Structures are given as C-alpha cells and as structure tokens.
C-alpha positions in Angstrom: -42.3 12.7 7.3 -40.1 14.5 9.9 -40.4 11.6 12.3 -39.1 9.2 9.6 -36.2 11.6 8.9 -35.5 11.9 12.6 -35.2 8.1 12.9 -33.0 7.7 9.8 -30.6 10.6 10.5 -28.7 9.0 13.4 -28.1 5.9 11.2 -26.4 8.0 8.6 -24.4 9.7 11.3 -23.3 6.3 12.6 -22.4 5.2 9.1 -20.3 8.3 8.5 -18.4 7.7 11.8 -17.8 4.1 10.9 -16.6 5.1 7.4 -14.2 7.6 9.0 -12.8 4.9 11.3 -12.4 2.5 8.4 -10.6 5.2 6.4 -8.2 6.0 9.2 -7.5 2.3 9.8 -6.6 1.9 6.1 -4.3 4.9 6.2 -2.5 3.5 9.2 -2.1 0.1 7.6 -0.7 1.8 4.5 1.7 3.8 6.5 2.9 0.6 8.3 3.6 -1.0 4.9 5.5 2.1 3.8 7.6 2.1 7.0 8.5 -1.6 6.7 9.6 -1.1 3.1 11.6 2.0 4.0 13.3 0.1 6.9 14.2 -2.8 4.6 15.6 -0.6 1.9 17.6 1.5 4.4 19.1 -1.6 5.9 19.9 -2.9 2.4 21.6 0.4 1.5 23.6 0.5 4.7 24.7 -3.1 4.3 25.9 -2.4 0.8 27.8 0.7 2.0 29.4 -1.3 4.9 30.5 -4.1 2.5 31.9 -1.6 0.0 34.0 0.1 2.7 35.7 -3.1 3.6 37.1 -4.4 6.9 39.1 -2.1 9.1 42.8 -3.1 9.3 44.2 -3.3 12.8 
C-alpha cells in the first residue's frame, strides 16, 4: 500500500505544479487584456480632451 502511494504522490505533486503554472499564465493573460483596454480608454480620453481644448492660436 505504501509503495503504491509513494509512486502516485509525485504525480499529484507534478499536477499541482502544472496547475499553478496554468493559473499564473491565465492571470498574466487577463492582466494583459486589462492593460490594453486601459491604454485604449486613456488614449480615447486624452484625444477627446485635446479636441475640446482646440488649436493653439499663434
């Protein structure tokens, strides 16, 4: 019984490590999406502000 457990335990440890890597990867992809959306919204806001300010008169 203990030999079977000793053979199966490293497999579970590998699966836990793999799951951790997958979770971290998904979080990084989510943060990338959030960053792209934030950059787009910020540029849109700044463009709107620039347009509302008008052109400088020289």
